[in-house]
C-alpha positions in Angstrom: 0.2 -0.2 0.1 1.2 3.2 -1.0 2.1 5.5 1.9 0.5 8.9 1.9 2.2 11.9 2.9 0.3 14.9 3.0 1.3 18.4 1.9 1.6 21.2 3.8 -1.8 23.1 2.5 -3.3 20.2 3.5 -1.6 19.8 7.3 -2.2 23.6 7.7 -6.0 22.9 6.7 -6.8 20.3 9.2 -4.7 21.9 11.5 -6.9 24.8 11.5 -10.1 22.8 10.7 -9.3 20.9 14.2 -8.8 23.8 16.1 -12.0 25.5 15.6 -13.6 22.6 16.1 -11.8 22.2 19.6 -12.6 25.7 20.1 -16.4 25.0 19.3 -16.4 22.2 22.0 -14.8 25.2 24.6 -17.5 27.4 24.1 -20.4 24.6 24.5 -18.9 24.2 28.1 -21.9 25.4 30.7 -20.0 27.7 32.1 -19.2 29.3 28.8 -21.9 30.9 28.0 -24.7 32.7 29.8 -28.1 31.0 28.5 -26.3 27.7 26.6 -25.3 27.7 23.4 -26.1 25.3 20.1 -23.5 23.2 18.3 -23.8 25.4 15.2 -23.4 28.3 16.5 -20.9 27.2 19.1 -18.7 26.3 15.5 -19.3 29.2 13.9 -18.4 31.4 16.6 -14.9 29.8 17.2 -14.8 29.7 13.1 -14.8 33.6 13.3 -12.5 33.8 15.9 -10.4 31.9 14.4 -10.4 32.9 10.8 -10.4 37.1 13.1 -13.3 37.5 10.8 -15.6 39.4 14.1 -19.0 38.0 12.3 -21.5 37.1 15.0 -24.4 35.3 15.6 -24.6 35.8 19.5 -24.1 38.9 21.0 -20.1 38.4 22.7 -20.7 41.3 25.5 -24.5 38.6 26.7 -24.1 35.3 25.6 -20.6 34.3 27.1 -19.1 34.9 30.5 -15.7 36.0 30.7 -14.3 32.8 30.1 -16.4 32.2 26.8 -14.6 35.8 25.8 -11.6 34.8 26.9 -11.5 31.6 24.9 -12.8 33.4 21.7 -9.9 36.2 22.6 -7.0 33.1 22.4 -9.0 31.9 19.4 -8.3 35.1 17.9 -4.7 35.5 19.0 -3.9 31.7 17.3 -5.7 32.6 14.1 -4.1 35.8 13.7 -0.4 35.2 14.7 -1.0 31.7 12.9 -0.7 28.3 14.4 2.6 27.6 13.4 4.6 30.8 14.9 3.1 29.2 18.3 4.5 25.9 16.9 7.8 27.5 16.2 8.0 28.6 20.0 6.8 25.9 21.5 9.2 23.5 19.4 12.6 26.0 20.3 10.7 25.6 24.0 11.1 22.1 24.2 14.5 21.6 22.4 13.1 19.9 19.5 14.6 20.6 16.0 12.6 22.2 13.3 12.4 20.0 10.4 12.0 20.3 6.6 8.9 19.8 6.4 8.0 21.6 9.2 9.4 24.6 7.7 7.5 24.2 4.5 4.1 24.4 6.6 5.6 27.6 8.5 6.1 28.9 4.5 2.8 28.0 3.5 1.5 29.7 7.2 3.4 32.9 6.3 2.3 32.7 2.9 6.0 33.0 2.2 7.4 32.3 -1.0 10.5 30.6 0.5 11.4 28.5 3.3 14.4 30.9 3.8 14.4 32.3 7.1 10.9 31.2 8.1 11.7 30.2 11.7 13.0 33.9 12.5 10.4 35.3 10.9 7.9 33.1 13.1 10.1 34.0 16.2 9.7 37.9 15.4 6.9 37.6 14.6 5.8 36.4 17.6 8.0 39.2 19.7 6.9 42.1 18.0 2.8 41.1 18.1 3.2 40.4 22.0 5.3 43.8 22.5 2.9 45.9 20.1 0.0 44.1 22.0 0.9 45.1 25.3 1.9 48.9 24.2 -1.8 49.0 23.0 -2.9 47.9 26.0 -1.3 50.0 28.1 -2.6 53.2 26.0 -6.0 51.8 26.1 -6.1 51.3 30.0 -5.5 54.5 30.4 -8.5 55.3 28.3 -10.6 52.5 30.6 -9.2 52.0 33.8 -10.7 55.3 35.1 -14.5 54.9 33.7 -14.7 50.9 34.3 -11.9 50.2 37.0 -8.6 48.3 37.5 -10.2 44.7 36.5 -12.6 45.3 33.8 -10.5 48.5 32.7 -7.7 46.1 32.0 -9.6 43.2 30.3 -11.1 45.6 28.0 -7.9 46.5 26.7 -6.0 43.4 26.8 -9.2 42.2 24.8 -9.3 45.1 22.1 -5.9 45.0 21.8 -5.8 41.8 20.7 -9.0 41.7 18.5 -7.8 44.5 17.0 -4.2 43.9 15.7 -5.5 40.3 14.7 -8.1 42.5 12.7 -10.9 40.5 14.4 -13.7 43.0 14.9 -14.9 41.0 18.4 -15.6 43.4 21.0 -16.9 42.7 24.7 -19.4 45.6 23.7 -22.9 44.9 22.1 -22.0 48.4 19.7 -18.9 47.9 19.5 -16.9 51.2 20.0 -19.8 52.9 18.7 -19.6 54.4 22.4 -15.8 55.7 21.3 -17.1 57.0 17.7 -14.9 60.8 18.7 -12.4 59.2 21.3 -9.2 60.3 20.1 -7.6 57.8 22.1 -9.9 54.4 21.2 -9.6 56.2 17.3 -5.7 56.6 17.5 -4.8 53.4 19.3 -7.6 50.9 17.2 -6.8 51.9 14.1 -3.3 51.9 14.5 -3.3 48.6 15.9 -4.9 47.1 13.0 -3.2 48.6 10.1 0.2 47.5 11.4 -2.0 44.0 11.8 -3.2 44.3 8.4 0.1 45.6 6.5 2.0 42.6 6.4 4.7 41.1 8.6 7.3 41.1 6.2 6.7 44.5 5.5 7.0 45.6 9.1 10.2 44.0 9.5 11.5 45.6 5.9 10.8 48.5 7.2 12.9 48.2 10.7 15.7 47.2 9.5 15.9 49.3 5.9 16.2 53.3 6.5 16.1 53.9 2.6 13.1 53.6 0.5 14.8 52.7 -2.7 15.9 49.9 -0.6 12.7 48.6 0.5 11.5 45.3 -1.1 9.0 46.0 -4.3 6.4 44.3 -1.3 7.0 46.6 1.1 7.0 49.8 -1.4 3.6 48.7 -2.8 1.7 47.6 0.3 3.2 51.6 1.9 2.1 53.4 -1.3 -1.4 51.1 -2.1 -2.2 51.2 1.9 -1.6 55.1 1.8 -3.7 56.2 -1.1 -6.6 53.6 -0.4 -6.8 54.8 3.5 -6.5 59.2 1.9 -9.3 58.1 -1.0 -11.8 56.4 1.5 -11.7 58.7 4.0 -12.7 61.4 1.6 -15.4 58.8 0.2 -16.9 58.2 3.1 -16.4 61.5 4.6 -18.5 63.0 1.0 -20.9 60.2 1.2 -22.2 60.2 4.4 -22.0 64.1 5.5 -25.6 64.8 5.6 -26.5 61.3 6.9 -28.2 62.1 10.0 -27.9 58.4 10.6 -24.7 58.5 10.2 -22.6 61.4 10.6 -24.5 64.7 10.0 -25.2 65.6 13.4 -21.4 65.3 14.4 -19.0 68.3 15.1 -16.6 68.7 11.7 -14.0 67.2 14.5 -16.3 64.3 15.2 -17.2 63.3 11.4 -13.3 63.4 10.4 -12.9 61.2 13.4 -15.9 58.8 12.5 -15.1 58.8 8.4 -11.6 57.9 8.9 -12.2 54.8 11.3 -14.6 53.6 8.9 -12.7 54.1 5.7 -9.6 51.7 7.5 -11.7 49.7 9.5 -13.5 47.6 6.1 -10.2 45.9 5.2 -10.8 43.2 7.7 -10.5 44.8 10.8 -14.3 44.7 11.7 -14.9 47.1 14.3 -17.0 49.7 13.6 -18.2 53.3 15.4 -21.1 54.0 13.1 -24.1 51.4 12.4 -23.2 50.0 9.9 -27.1 49.4 8.5 -27.6 52.8 8.6 -25.4 54.2 6.0 -26.0 55.1 2.5 -25.9 52.6 -0.2 -23.6 53.9 -2.5 -21.1 54.1 1.1 -21.6 50.1 1.5 -21.4 49.5 -1.9 -17.2 50.8 -1.5 -17.1 49.3 1.4 -18.0 46.1 -0.1 -15.3 46.4 -2.5 -12.6 47.3 0.2 -13.2 43.9 2.1 -13.4 42.2 -0.6 -9.7 43.8 -1.4 -8.5 43.0 2.1 -5.1 43.7 4.0 -1.5 43.0 3.6 -0.2 39.1 2.4 1.7 37.5 5.4 -0.5 39.5 7.5 -3.7 38.9 10.0 -6.2 40.1 7.4 -7.7 38.6 4.9 -9.4 39.4 1.3 -7.7 38.9 -2.1 -5.0 41.6 -0.7 -3.7 45.1 -1.5 -0.9 43.4 -3.9 -3.4 41.1 -5.7 -5.0 44.2 -6.5 -1.9 46.1 -7.1 -0.4 43.3 -9.4 -3.8 43.4 -11.7 -4.1 47.1 -11.9 -0.2 47.7 -12.2 0.3 44.4 -14.4 3.8 44.6 -13.6 4.9 40.7 -14.1 2.8 37.9 -15.9 3.2 35.6 -13.4 1.4 37.6 -10.6 -1.3 38.5 -13.2 -1.8 34.9 -13.6 -1.9 34.0 -9.7 -3.7 37.2 -8.9 -6.6 36.5 -11.6 -6.9 33.1 -10.5 -7.2 34.0 -6.5 -9.5 36.9 -7.8 -11.7 35.1 -10.0 -11.4 31.9 -7.4 -12.4 34.4 -4.7 -14.9 36.0 -6.6 -16.9 32.7 -7.3 -17.0 31.7 -3.6 -18.7 34.9 -3.2 -21.3 34.5 -6.0 -21.9 31.0 -4.5 -22.5 32.1 -0.9 -24.6 34.9 -2.2 -26.5 33.0 -4.3 -27.4 30.1 -1.8 -28.1 33.0 1.2 -30.8 34.8 -1.4 -32.5 31.3 -1.3 -32.5 30.8 2.2 -32.4 33.9 4.2 -35.1 36.9 4.1 -33.0 39.7 3.5 -32.4 41.9 0.6 -29.5 41.5 -1.6 -27.1 44.0 -0.9 -27.3 43.0 2.5 -27.0 39.7 1.9 -24.1 40.6 -0.7 -22.5 42.7 1.9 -22.6 39.4 4.8 -21.1 37.3 2.1 -18.4 39.7 1.3 -17.6 40.1 4.7 -17.4 36.4 5.5 -14.5 36.0 2.5 -12.6 39.0 3.5 -12.8 38.0 7.6 -13.8 41.9 7.9 -16.9 41.2 10.8 -19.0 44.1 9.9 -22.8 43.3 9.5 -25.7 44.9 7.9 -27.4 43.2 10.9 -28.5 39.8 9.1 -25.8 37.7 11.3 -28.0 37.3 14.6 -30.9 36.4 11.7 -28.8 33.1 9.7 -30.8 30.0 9.1 -29.2 26.9 9.8 -27.7 26.7 6.2 -27.1 30.4 6.1 -24.8 29.6 9.0 -22.9 26.7 7.2 -22.3 28.9 4.2 -20.9 31.4 5.8 -18.7 29.2 8.6 -17.1 28.1 5.4 -16.7 31.3 3.1 -14.9 32.5 5.9 -12.5 29.9 6.7 -11.6 29.9 2.9 -11.4 33.5 3.2 -8.9 33.0 6.3 -6.6 30.4 4.5 -7.1 31.3 0.9 -9.0 30.0 -2.3 -5.8 29.1 -3.9 -4.5 27.3 -0.4 -7.5 24.9 -1.0 -6.7 24.2 -4.6 -3.1 23.5 -3.1 -4.2 21.3 -1.0 -6.1 18.8 -3.4 -3.3 19.2 -6.1 -1.6 16.5 -7.6 1.7 18.8 -7.9 3.0 20.7 -4.7 3.2 24.4 -5.3 6.5 24.2 -3.8 8.1 22.9 -7.5 7.2 26.5 -9.0 10.0 28.8 -9.3 10.1 32.2 -8.0 11.1 35.4 -10.2 13.6 37.4 -8.8 12.1 39.2 -6.8 9.0 38.4 -5.3 5.2 40.0 -3.9 2.7 38.2 -2.2 -0.4 38.2 -3.2 -2.5 35.9 -0.9 
């Protein structure tokens, strides 16, 4: 009998799904929720947390006890930073050698083009992430400890720092961060967290070690310029479209309008937090946000979507290899979204735009919703679970998992950019 050796994508998917199921089992424990939870809702919540999406069928603030919220928080941290990042730490702690196969799995998990330096990258990623989250906890504690007391204030700071840095969008408050729509500290700290987490860790480390812009990697240059342009453009689009909307920012002061527009401009590309009622925004704004959710953040980051570099690769059409891969990922992503939207349109009693918004939010692992998530049918929840999982791991990862030839046999060009 032929010995079957699993490929790195297959191992990654199996491990990821296993941890999701384990997380769902923890959430089904009697002391994890206030009024109990069904398996499908526990599975949905665990998937949303592990894929750092943020869509919820139950209110995190009221349906889960502190134990349940901590489980969600740990799933977010594990899913956001990557299973293999923590695996590297454990391997080193117990003195076990990291072999070639483990390095290939780490390469797949961190979406790198080669195995060179992946262990060092994983170690730096874990250290960098924990340091950034701790700094954010300090700043948020200064804001929330006086309001909620030491324990609750620090707990809220830790939960939201982890959720924001990993682009999850989960909150321990029912209205997300709507109560802090014009708060400068919360706006700045939270947005910096999910922008740093979403720009891509290879970009962050490249910026750290390279002082001159000309010497930066192509990936880094594309992400910096692309993110800057897209964020500025999105701010003005949302500011202008929502300026006279009485249900969102019309009644705010000019400074309040700027705060709210800025936050909602940078959050759709997978952060998931909101300071405005998404369901009350103009349809033109929502359509624009759908585009941002589909684009997502940076490769090798906590963000989802087809990735900004994928979009730039198509728009700039610089290298044929990247065009082919970017088109494949985009078409695959569109097929997933179209199929999910089609099924939800049959099973859910909701307007088409609401369903499309939900589908793209799940694929982009954003977590924003126009209010449909809590009313999803069983089939609807199953569809969104699958869409979140594909959106997090990437359509091409699933394609490679069932491919007969390893994607590692493909040679990379002289300089690489990440597109998935």
